[in-house]
N, C-alpha and C positions, 0 to 999 in steps of 0.2 A: 504494500500500500504506500503510495507516494503522497506525502502531506507537506504542503508549503503554506506560508502565510504572506499574503500580499501586504506590502508596507503602506497600508491605508490608515487614515485617522480612525480611531475607535469612535463608537457612538455611545453616548451616555443616556440612559433612561432613568430619570429621577423617580418616575412612577413605579418602575419595576425594580429599581435599585440594582441595576446591572450596567456593565460596560460591555458592549457587543463589538466583535471584530470578525473578519472573515478568515476562513481557511479554504484551501483548495485540496480536495481529497480525490486523487486520481483525475484531476482536472475539473471536478465538480465543485462549485462554490457552496460552502457550508457556513451557516451563521453560528458562530460560537459566542460564548459570553462568560463573564466572571462576575460573581456577586460582589456587592459593596462590602458585605461582611468579610469575604475572602481578601479583598483589597485592604481592608482595615486590619485584619488579623495577621496577615502574612507579608504585606507589601508596603506598610507604612502610611496608608491613607489616613489623614487626620480626621476626616468627616465625610459624610455622604454628599458633600457639595461637588459640583461638576469639576471644578479646578483640582480638588484633592483626588477625586477618583481617576480622572484622566492623567494627572501628574504621576500618581502611583503606577498606573498601567504603563505609561511611557517609560518610567524609570526602571521598571522590572519586566519589560516586554519579553526578553529572551527566556526568563524563568517561567513566565506565564505561558508562552508558546511551547516550551518543553513539556510542561504539565498537560497542556491541551493536546499535544501530539500523542502523548501516552494514552490519554483518555479516548481520543479518536481511534487509536489502534485497538484499544480494549473493546470498543463498541462497534467495530466494523465501519467506522467513518460516519456514524450518526451524529446528529446535532449534539454539541457539547456545551454543558454549563459547568464551569468550575465553581465548586462550593468550598467553603473553608475546610470542611472535613477531608475532602479529596486532596486538596493542596497539602494539608498536614500529612496525610498518608503518603502521597507522592514524594514529598521532600524527605520524609523519614526513610523511605525505602531507596531513594536515589543516593543517599549517603552510605547506605549499608553495602 
């Protein structure tokens, strides 16, 4: 499975409290997202404000994309939403 991430600006949804970003899985565009909780818990976002969410996403994009790549691989390329618990599990196992 080939997974790449276009370098496009992420989209913040204050209503859903997520930051969405695209992935290409075998050439097919997939909408991925990370929750505000995960950005606060693991990537230093100070609040659910747009500036804090997008700033944390941009500062840690390689780590977020690595976790997303693994989740997409585990789900057969299905839509991916990174939640705090998955990020915790991924990072604990990535170090092992």
